[in-house]
Legacy VTK file of the C-alpha trace (Angstrom):
# vtk DataFile Version 3.0
C-alpha trace
ASCII
DATASET POLYDATA
POINTS 72 float
-41.889 84.991 -237.452
-45.647 84.815 -238.380
-47.403 81.425 -237.118
-49.631 79.622 -239.721
-52.815 79.664 -237.452
-52.418 82.509 -235.091
-55.929 82.711 -234.675
-56.876 79.183 -233.545
-56.005 79.037 -229.618
-53.951 76.100 -228.448
-56.064 73.562 -226.845
-55.129 73.481 -223.063
-54.272 70.576 -221.268
-57.115 70.772 -218.734
-59.477 71.057 -221.703
-57.770 68.457 -223.898
-58.047 65.589 -221.262
-61.333 66.816 -219.959
-62.961 63.489 -218.724
-66.453 64.549 -219.289
-65.887 65.684 -222.957
-67.508 64.354 -225.984
-64.696 62.773 -227.619
-63.521 60.830 -224.301
-66.669 59.304 -224.188
-66.825 58.434 -227.750
-62.910 56.958 -227.684
-63.398 55.291 -224.527
-66.791 53.514 -224.600
-65.545 50.796 -226.908
-62.498 49.967 -224.414
-64.827 50.057 -221.649
-67.343 47.527 -223.614
-64.554 44.989 -224.246
-63.471 44.965 -220.543
-66.761 44.571 -219.467
-67.355 41.351 -221.895
-63.841 40.002 -220.770
-64.798 40.650 -217.177
-68.141 38.906 -218.016
-66.609 35.797 -219.621
-64.158 35.402 -216.941
-67.409 35.445 -214.381
-69.154 33.091 -216.511
-66.369 30.871 -216.697
-65.689 31.094 -213.319
-69.543 30.179 -212.188
-69.451 27.344 -214.325
-66.385 25.700 -212.828
-67.711 26.660 -209.293
-70.947 24.683 -210.181
-68.635 21.672 -211.883
-66.706 21.631 -208.798
-69.974 21.406 -206.561
-71.712 18.690 -208.326
-68.338 16.852 -208.496
-67.962 17.319 -204.596
-71.728 16.079 -204.191
-71.052 12.733 -206.204
-68.182 12.086 -204.362
-70.072 12.432 -200.888
-72.976 10.351 -202.346
-70.644 7.837 -203.263
-68.044 7.514 -200.234
-70.114 8.864 -197.442
-73.373 6.897 -197.337
-75.579 8.306 -200.067
-76.521 11.237 -198.733
-75.878 14.751 -200.421
-73.920 17.255 -197.411
-76.863 20.152 -198.523
-79.992 18.232 -198.276
LINES 1 73
72 0 1 2 3 4 5 6 7 8 9 10 11 12 13 14 15 16 17 18 19 20 21 22 23 24 25 26 27 28 29 30 31 32 33 34 35 36 37 38 39 40 41 42 43 44 45 46 47 48 49 50 51 52 53 54 55 56 57 58 59 60 61 62 63 64 65 66 67 68 69 70 71
């Protein structure tokens, strides 16, 4: 029985999943960008919480340890 597309060679798994292929970059780049934005948002929120914690600690130190901040 003849196949419909005999002249078209099937893609081998190696060429289909080629990490350097153009289609891979086209397909993965939006996903990587979205993940990068999520990591940036997480990092920004952690930095703001760290700054808030440092400020709260310095206010507590100034109030209860004699009015001199610990870092200067």
